[in-house]
NUMAR-182541 format. One line per 3 residues: number of its first residue (from 1); for each residue x, y, z of N, C-alpha, C. Coordinates in steps of 0.001 Angstrom, whole numbers, plus 500000, padded with zeros to 6 digits. Atoms other than C-alpha are relative to their C-alpha. Example, Ala and Ser with C-alpha at 12.3 -4.5 7.8 and 13.67 -1.06 7.14 Angstrom:
<atoms>
1> 500890/498810/500000/512300/495500/507800/500900/501200/500000; 499180/498810/499940/513670/498940/507140/499230/501090/500730
</atoms>
This chain:
<atoms>
1> 499600/500348/501286/493202/492841/506935/499883/501009/498979; 500089/498863/500895/493920/495296/504194/499616/499433/498582; 500634/500449/501122/491567/494639/501310/499704/501098/498825
4> 500529/498953/500792/490820/497991/499768/501038/501209/500003; 499183/498775/500004/492719/501229/498935/499777/500848/501222; 500285/499265/498671/490989/502884/501911/500664/499388/501151
7> 499351/500811/498920/492266/500112/504191/501475/500393/500073; 498491/499650/500209/495823/500863/502870/500200/501353/500529; 499802/498657/499534/495365/504456/503501/499897/500304/501468
10> 500146/500054/498672/494154/503944/507009/501164/499527/500700; 498787/500649/499496/497048/501724/507623/501080/500932/499994; 498817/499221/500073/499557/504221/506555/499907/501251/501079
13> 500149/499022/499067/497944/506915/508719/500208/499577/501509; 499687/500502/498661/498117/504678/511755/501471/499822/500183; 498598/500145/499796/501673/503837/511212/500710/501214/500182
16> 499424/498708/499879/502520/507445/510721/499684/500685/501299; 500330/499493/498554/500793/508414/513973/500743/499318/500881; 499189/500674/499060/502321/505724/515869/501555/500416/500085
19> 498736/499722/500164/505810/506401/514640/500198/501521/500670; 499751/498603/499602/505284/510239/515338/499653/500018/501570; 500152/500133/498525/503962/509403/518935/501177/499480/500641
22> 498755/500627/499468/507039/507201/519575/501210/501106/500016; 498969/498951/500111/509255/510099/518262/499746/501034/501219; 500328/498995/498936/507383/512572/520641/500310/499507/501401
25> 499686/500598/498637/507621/510250/523559/501414/499917/500322; 498438/500122/499846/511384/509743/523081/500539/501671/500361; 499529/498727/499823/511848/513579/522807/499640/500767/501117
28> 500506/499240/498876/509694/514885/525452/499955/499304/501262; 500331/500775/498784/509147/512153/528126/500897/499005/500406; 499087/501102/499689/511882/509662/527915/500986/500483/501020
31> 499086/499612/499066/514083/509795/530975/501441/500239/499403; 498763/499709/500337/517423/511320/530367/500985/499501/500871; 498919/500612/499143/520829/510491/531938/499815/500281/501558
34> 500217/499612/498704/519690/512329/535113/498736/499405/500752; 501053/500566/499554/516582/510253/535417/498711/500764/499769; 501251/499089/500226/514284/513225/534480/499391/499615/498686
37> 500760/500215/501302/511705/512734/531781/499846/501172/499212; 499980/498949/500800/512537/515115/529246/500096/501386/500463; 499864/498775/499252/513280/517822/531645/498733/500625/500598
40> 501212/499601/499496/509705/518011/532712/499804/500043/501627; 499987/499871/498367/510536/517598/536410/499255/498778/500478; 500835/501100/499612/508277/514541/536640/500818/498714/500025
43> 499213/501376/500131/509883/511201/537492/498943/498930/499942; 500942/501037/499893/506707/509172/537532/500055/499174/498559; 499883/500748/501203/507015/508218/533888/501459/499428/499870
46> 498587/500501/500006/510929/507731/534150/499821/498746/501025; 499896/501182/499110/510301/505389/537135/499204/498798/499424; 500746/501059/500648/507743/503478/535207/500772/499207/498881
49> 499039/500538/501038/509981/503055/532262/501122/499169/500529; 498905/500668/499411/512970/502035/534385/499663/498673/500722; 500468/501499/499374/510840/499169/535973/499782/499007/498820
52> 500287/500974/501034/510096/497690/532585/501197/499322/499394; 498724/500766/500362/512425/494979/531495/500490/500342/498593; 499601/499636/501292/512327/496018/527866/500286/501511/499691
55> 499867/498654/500286/512101/499803/527980/501142/500466/500761; 498900/499448/499312/514738/500235/530636/501266/499901/499276; 498792/499917/500767/517379/499367/528130/499962/500798/498839
58> 500115/499206/501205/516332/501684/525498/500406/501566/500342; 499723/498475/499872/517506/505263/525060/499165/500848/498960; 500852/499186/500889/515492/508100/523690/500396/500068/498579
61> 499493/499770/501375/517744/508636/520712/499734/498740/499184; 500269/501282/500650/517251/504817/519794/498556/500063/499481; 501468/499814/500304/513424/505399/519800/499827/500933/498832
64> 500100/498989/501167/513793/508420/517694/500463/499559/498687; 499404/500513/501236/515987/506756/515247/498958/498986/499262; 500728/501224/500484/513699/503780/514883/498592/500717/499452
67> 501071/499332/500394/510669/506299/514500/500225/500645/498702; 499793/499305/501241/512288/508325/511822/500367/499038/498916; 499828/501166/501076/513396/505114/509924/498662/499612/499445
70> 501308/500371/500434/509744/504098/509741/499374/501080/499204; 500570/499137/500808/508619/507336/508633/500733/500419/498728; 499335/499684/501324/511363/507882/505932/499548/499028/498993
73> 500268/500903/500896/510289/504817/504159/498416/499717/499770; 501458/500277/499981/506496/504955/504890/499272/500342/498713; 500718/499610/501175/505258/506852/501819/500353/499060/498789
76> 499736/500946/501190/507088/504577/499309/499388/498678/500193; 500636/501382/499876/505950/501392/501066/498355/500149/500012; 501450/499839/500060/502409/502864/501294/499447/499946/498542
79> 500262/499967/501536/502449/503367/497406/499892/498553/499678; 499834/501420/500268/503588/499759/497177/498686/499136/500525; 501121/500665/499427/500778/498478/499520/498718/500428/499128
82> 501150/499538/500579/498124/500638/497908/499846/499322/498653; 499933/500682/501335/499071/499362/494314/499679/498537/500140; 500364/501307/499848/498970/495808/495653/498625/499627/500182
85> 501491/500197/499785/495497/496077/496843/499261/500308/498812; 500712/499594/501199/494430/497868/493782/500150/498783/498854; 499883/501133/500927/495923/495008/491579/499146/498805/500392
88> 501004/501135/499621/494058/492396/493561/498568/500283/499624; 501404/499711/500381/490870/494193/493071/499743/500034/498562; 500123/500058/501447/491346/494666/489220/500002/498576/499676
91> 499878/501435/500524/492353/491078/488860/498612/499180/500459; 501254/500599/499506/489378/489969/491055/498698/500403/499116; 501079/499522/500894/486908/492103/488970/500089/499270/498648
94> 499750/500558/501203/488330/490706/485761/499602/498477/500109; 500467/501379/499789/487893/487142/487007/498608/499801/500214; 501501/500072/499795/484423/487691/488227/499145/500211/498690
97> 500743/499770/501366/483441/489059/484748/500135/498886/499152; 499700/501134/500719/485056/486105/483153/499053/498867/500432; 500771/501138/499406/483267/483620/485392/498516/500314/499662
100> 501507/499715/500316/479814/485474/484561/499756/499488/498522; 500062/500331/501445/480534/484652/480808/499871/498602/499854; 499984/501434/500282/481076/481003/481335/498660/499252/499755
103> 501247/500627/500348/477410/479868/481364/499529/500352/498666; 500483/499634/501216/476853/481663/478155/500864/499432/498834; 499043/500504/500938/479809/479945/476347/499469/498760/499533
106> 500302/501342/500353/479007/476878/474249/500871/498979/500448; 499082/500982/499509/480475/473793/475527/500755/499462/498918; 499114/500540/501087/483474/473065/473298/501378/499927/500629
109> 498640/500166/499304/486981/471881/474316/500826/501148/499793; 499070/498993/500305/488678/474580/472582/499614/501344/500666; 500352/498827/499235/486643/477364/474219/500271/499772/501503
112> 499741/500352/498619/486979/475570/477551/501573/500325/500370; 498470/499763/499866/490884/475588/477107/500245/501585/499996; 499794/498604/500165/490757/479287/475964/499526/500705/501506
115> 500468/499447/498858/488706/480130/479126/500960/499795/501133; 499051/500316/498941/491212/478388/481345/501274/500888/499938; 498891/499121/500438/494068/480241/479583/499817/501466/500366
118> 500385/498561/499663/492219/483589/480064/500168/500113/501579; 499921/499896/498523/491831/482913/483851/501352/499968/500426; 498604/499989/499571/495564/482102/484055/500661/501307/499649
121> 499535/498722/500387/496422/485276/482175/499612/501174/500894; 500710/499140/499139/494199/487226/484454/500764/499971/501460; 499256/500204/498820/495754/485658/487541/501409/500220/500015
124> 498554/500054/499939/499381/485488/486680/500706/500801/498928; 499395/499112/501260/499863/487701/483437/500387/501397/500421; 499543/498637/499861/501225/491112/482988/498866/500837/500528
127> 500996/499114/499591/499279/493479/485034/499830/501274/499044; 500119/498873/500881/500053/496235/482559/499164/499664/498707; 500868/500401/501192/498323/494224/479770/498634/499973/500508
130> 501331/500214/499560/495241/493710/482008/499526/501450/500103; 500365/498591/499956/495055/497495/482674/499679/500581/498654; 500037/499507/501315/495624/498183/478974/498498/499540/499482
133> 501326/500546/500431/492252/496144/478299/499008/500810/500461; 501116/499104/499309/490358/498296/480793/500152/501450/499602; 499644/498684/499956/492099/501568/480102/499383/500727/498617
136> 500296/499269/501164/490531/502280/476636/498917/501032/500132; 500967/499007/499863/487682/504276/478054/500656/501471/500429; 499369/498738/499550/490201/506890/479649/501489/499814/499848
139> 498647/500248/500219/493686/506560/478110/501003/500860/500915; 499019/499108/498962/495102/509502/480372/500006/499407/501287; 499959/500578/498669/493924/507820/483409/500877/498663/500037
142> 499200/501275/499944/495466/504480/482398/501443/500426/500053; 498594/499622/499938/498737/506298/481727/500439/500372/501286; 499713/499665/498664/498613/507717/485220/500053/498736/500956
145> 499920/501286/499383/497986/504179/486596/501188/499385/499737; 498792/500666/500398/500934/502948/484691/501196/500768/500768; 498894/499348/499252/503062/505684/486377/500007/499608/501449
148> 499998/500546/498615/502022/504427/489751/500536/498635/499946; 499452/501372/500002/502764/500866/488701/501506/500102/499793; 498739/499973/500165/506127/501858/487529/500727/500509/501335
151> 499494/499641/498578/506835/503634/490926/499970/498960/500896; 500104/501198/499119/505586/500613/492786/501020/499088/499650; 498886/500840/500468/508044/498492/490704/501311/500517/500333
154> 498711/499455/499538/510814/500884/491495/500283/499879/501502; 499946/500251/498490/510116/500588/495256/500153/498486/500239; 499920/501472/499722/509581/496711/495071/501352/499481/499533
157> 498731/500486/500711/512836/496223/493033/501233/500715/500586; 498874/499378/499387/515111/498108/495492/500363/501402/499853; 499925/498389/500181/514627/501815/494605/501404/500291/499475
160> 498625/499581/500637/517862/501750/492403/499721/501309/499161; 499979/498801/500688/518663/505026/490701/498814/500985/500515; 501255/499143/499537/515884/507725/490718/498719/499479/499365
163> 501108/500342/500725/512303/507050/489954/499728/500886/498886; 500369/499232/501214/510849/508177/486564/499283/501125/500477; 500879/498875/499369/508307/510172/488671/499636/499537/501394
166> 500435/500313/498547/507592/510411/492380/498578/500010/500073; 501483/500175/499896/504242/509185/493284/499809/499974/501455; 500302/500184/498652/502896/509928/496776/498714/499122/500229
169> 501162/500904/499545/500328/507739/498619/498724/500663/499617; 501082/499246/500394/497771/510414/498068/499656/500047/498557; 500201/499919/501445/498275/510595/494319/499611/498589/499510
172> 500242/501376/500339/498351/506824/494057/498560/499640/500269; 501426/500401/499619/495092/506314/495964/499042/500784/499223; 500951/499178/500748/493395/509115/493973/499879/499316/498644
175> 499907/500469/501364/494428/507737/490603/499441/498531/499797; 500435/501489/500009/493790/503953/491395/498590/500105/500324; 501537/499886/499531/490449/504899/493061/499287/500408/498911
178> 500689/499556/501198/489390/506632/489927/499818/498921/499002; 500070/501119/501082/490365/503707/487762/499037/498890/500435; 500949/500871/499546/488431/501389/489962/498486/500396/499829
181> 501328/499616/500261/485366/503501/489682/499680/500029/498594; 500356/500169/501625/485723/503522/485898/499708/498516/499719; 500283/501454/500193/485719/499689/486093/498684/499757/500557
184> 501409/500171/499443/482540/499845/488238/498937/500491/499072; 501081/499338/500800/480847/502118/485781/499831/499261/498639; 500068/500718/501235/481739/500004/482848/498862/498932/499980
187> 500993/501074/500014/478841/497692/481648/500504/498642/500156; 499320/501209/499896/479527/494188/482772/499534/499123/498764; 500178/500753/501229/479672/491520/479965/498601/499379/500177
190> 501252/500595/500006/476448/489920/478938/500039/498610/500511
</atoms>
């Protein structure tokens, strides 16, 4: 289960490795038309592949195309995943802070309703508005987080046109990780 930015980074590295290994397998070891595994002279692997019900129908070029397709989209999808995890963490932090305030609020129907509305806004409202509230400590970092958010939105909504800025998974993880540390270092509400 992917619950942290680090989990998302490890997931990306695993997918990248698996796709690269499949590509290497197809290029170097997959049996060619003559039954030879990548020209290596060994038929052991080719014989194993040809006995497998699924693998025997695959061609090396098909595996390579699938691996390259995975790798072509991996960085953009990784930014989307990293940001999604980040968003869940920020919303969770905000809700936890709000819940800590509840015992200190006087019991009043208006305050109770306001509390419920605040929870709803944190859960379902604009994430940009939420980060705006937290970003007063470091406006430059908040701007960087907004750039990642816009890139994530560009990916999530079909990658039409060109992105305003290209964001790599490494850049996204760094910026979002720094923002989470900023949240952790902020004093919790009384």
